[in-house]
N, C-alpha and C positions, 0 to 999 in steps of 0.2 A: 227807041231811043237808045242809037249805037255809040257808045265808048268809046272815044278815041284815046290812044296814048302820047299821054302829056312829050313834051317834050325831053324834057329830064326823065324818062325812061326810056324813052331811044337812046339816049345818051351814055342811059348807064347800062344798057345791053350789047351797045357796041363798041363802049370801053372793055366790058365782061367779055365779049367775041375775044376782042384782040388782046389782052391781059392773056386768057385762056391759048391763045395761039403763039405765045412769046412761049412762056414754060413750058407747051407742049414741044415746042422746035429745040428747046434745050435742052429735051434730054437726049443723049447720046448713046450710042453702041461704044461701048467699053474698048473692043478692040478697034476704034477711029483712031483711038489713044498717039502721036505719034511715036508716045518713050514707051508703047508697048510691041514687044515683037511678035510673030508670028505665033509662039506659041501661048501667048500669054502673060508672060514673062516680065515686067519690065527692065529696059534697058537697060539699065545700072545692076539687073545680076540681081535684085533682092524679092523675095517671096517669101508668104507665109510657109513656113515648115508643116510638113505632112503629117496630121494626127497617127497616133497608132494605131487607130483604123486602116488607114490608108497607105496604098503602097507605097515604098521608099522612090525618092524623085534624084535626080543627079547629085551627086555629094560635092559636084565640082562647084554649083552656084549657092552662095551661101542663102540662109532662109534666116525671117525670122521667125524666132519662139511663140507657138501657141503656149506654151506652158504655163499656167497660173502658177504652180511652187517657184519657176524662173521669173516670168513678169514681178512679181513681189519682190523677189529676189535684188531686179533690179533696179524695182522703181526704191526701193530702203536701201541704194547703195549709199545713197549720201549720209548715212548713217554712222555706217562704219569707220572705225578706228584707222589710220594712218597706223603704218608699222615705225614702232620704237625699239631699238637696240637695248642691249640688257645695261650699256653704260649710261644709256640717255635714263633709263628706268631708274637705277642704282644712285644717280645724280641726281634725281627728284626724290627719294624716297624720307629726304631729311623733312621736305619741305610739306609730304603727305603723312607725318606721324605729328607734326605741329601743326597742319590743321585741323588732322583727326583730335589735337589735346583742345586747340581755339576752341573747334564745334560741341566738346565734353563740357569745356568751362561755359556755354549758355547752357547744356539742357536744365530745367527746369527753371529758368529765369525767362519775366516779363521783355523778352528780346524781340525786335521785328527787323525787319531788311534792311535795317541803317545798320544796326549793330550787329549782323551778321556780316553782311560785305563787309566792314570795317574789320571784323575778327577774323575772316578767313585773308581779306586783304594783308593784314599783318604776316598771320604767318604763311604767305608766299610770295613778300615780297612784291607787293600788287598795290597799284591807285585801288579805290571801295569802285570802280566805277570800271576797270576791266575786271572786274569777277562777275559770271554768269549768277543769275541765282534766281532760282525755281522756288515756291513755296507751295505746299500742299494743303494740308488742313489750317485757316486758318481761325487763329484762337489765343488764346492765354500764353498756353504751353505752345512751346516751341517744338513741334515735330511734323515731320516729312517734310524737310527743308533739304532739297541739293545744292550744290553749289560746286560751282568750279573754277579755274582759271591756271594760266604759264602761258610761255613764251617759246614758240615755235612751233615745231608740231610734239612738243611734250607739254602734258595738262594733271594738274592735282587734283582732283573730283572727291568731293566728300559728302556725308549725308548725315543728316538727322533723322532716325526714321521713327514709325506710330511710338512705339516704346520708347524712345529716346535715348538709344544706341546708336553714339558715334560713331561714323567710319569716316576713312580717307583714300584713296590707291589711288597712283600712279595709272595713267590712262595716254593712248596717243590722241590726238586732235582727230576730229569726226572730217569726214572726205566735205561738209561743206565748212569747214573751218575753225566750228565752235568747237568749245571741252567739252560741252555737254548736250548726249544727242537727242538728236531733235525729240518730237514728241508726237510726230507723224500727220496724217489729218491734210497735207497739204492738197 
């Protein structure tokens, strides 16, 4: 007795064949791309820069770096601080001193985010909601806390480190618009 394939099996085979032909037909030669020139360089002129082991190419055409260190720097550019002048820095130094004193006053006390934001806001002349806050080590002893706030491109950032030392400094706002640099991992 011979067994005949079911209509379901036949339909599945036809569907598979049709799908395979679509997938194979979708593979194209990169030189068929109308944006590519005869040299293989996109018509916009951008290409990857040659590695140090490769011969140099025409320097008049810009290229995209393959250097991992440069790519890392470009990827983390959002963390860079805006430049501020000495006059702006000197004008905010009083607030940095006030923030350092406010944070020193919290060391060793049972304080949480609400208390830290309130103290920082009072020292900086801001509302508590305008103070950036980042806590590292939860617990009863206040440590590994970072706060920041400011107006315009000038920020005052302060911290209480793991040993309970409180400091503050004047800094430029980061390129992504925050006072505290991002932690990365985006």
